[in-house]
VOBA-1610 file (N, C-alpha, C; in pm, whole numbers, padded with zeros to 5 digits, always signed):
BEGIN
Met-12784+04402+02281Met-12863+04510+02334Met-12947+04567+02221Lys-13068+04608+02256Lys-13162+04661+02159Lys-13222+04791+02216Ile-13223+04898+02136Ile-13277+05026+02180Ile-13385+05071+02083Asn-13502+05106+02138Asn-13615+05156+02057Asn-13667+05284+02121Tyr-13717+05375+02037Tyr-13779+05499+02086Tyr-13913+05518+02017Asp-14017+05543+02096Asp-14151+05568+02044Asp-14179+05717+02059Arg-14178+05792+01947Arg-14198+05937+01950Arg-14338+05975+02000Glu-14438+05899+01961Glu-14575+05929+02002Glu-14591+05925+02154Lys-14535+05825+02216Lys-14549+05806+02361Lys-14432+05864+02440Asp-14326+05908+02368Asp-14204+05962+02430Asp-14146+05862+02530Ile-14128+05738+02480Ile-14076+05629+02562Ile-13953+05568+02494Met-13846+05548+02572Met-13728+05479+02521Met-13720+05344+02590Leu-13702+05239+02512Leu-13689+05104+02563Leu-13547+05056+02534Val-13476+05019+02640Val-13341+04963+02626Val-13348+04819+02676Glu-13335+04726+02584Glu-13345+04583+02617Glu-13205+04524+02621Val-13164+04475+02738Val-13029+04419+02752Val-13031+04267+02765Ser-13150+04210+02778Ser-13163+04065+02792Ser-13295+04021+02730Arg-13299+03900+02684Arg-13423+03846+02630Arg-13494+03756+02731Arg-13449+03758+02856Arg-13513+03678+02960Arg-13655+03728+02985Gln-13742+03639+03029Gln-13880+03674+03058Gln-13886+03765+03181Ile-13968+03869+03175Ile-13982+03964+03284Ile-14069+03904+03394Asp-14020+03914+03518Asp-14094+03862+03633Asp-14162+03976+03711Tyr-14092+04088+03729Tyr-14150+04200+03801Tyr-14078+04330+03760Ala-14133+04443+03802Ala-14074+04573+03769Ala-14069+04660+03894Glu-13971+04750+03896Glu-13958+04848+04004Glu-13937+04985+03941Glu-13991+05087+04006Glu-13976+05223+03958Glu-13856+05286+04030Ala-13765+05344+03952Ala-13647+05413+04006Ala-13648+05555+03953Gly-13719+05644+04021Gly-13736+05781+03972Gly-13821+05779+03846Pro-13773+05841+03737Pro-13850+05843+03613Pro-13831+05717+03527Ile-13760+05617+03581Ile-13726+05496+03505Ile-13797+05376+03565Ile-13849+05288+03479Ile-13906+05161+03524Ile-13810+05050+03482Val-13765+04973+03580Val-13667+04867+03555Val-13738+04732+03569His-13726+04647+03467His-13786+04514+03469His-13679+04411+03506Phe-13716+04315+03588Phe-13623+04213+03635Phe-13672+04073+03597Pro-13578+03983+03564Pro-13616+03843+03542Pro-13629+03772+03676Lys-13674+03647+03675Lys-13693+03572+03799Lys-13565+03555+03880Ile-13451+03547+03814Ile-13327+03522+03888Ile-13265+03650+03945Asn-13336+03763+03938Asn-13300+03888+04004Asn-13164+03942+03964Ile-13141+03956+03834Ile-13015+04012+03782Ile-13048+04148+03720Leu-12972+04250+03759Leu-12984+04381+03698Leu-12861+04403+03613Phe-12879+04432+03486Phe-12767+04458+03397Phe-12740+04607+03394Cys-12617+04648+03420Cys-12581+04790+03420Cys-12487+04820+03306
//
């Protein structure tokens, strides 16, 4: 797992997989990216 925070943009990125992103969905104030095989890591 990799966590980054950008103070200028006030964005936190939590990367739990290195799989290529296929699509994204918005869940309230959070944007969740999904790989092609449709796995969400919790």
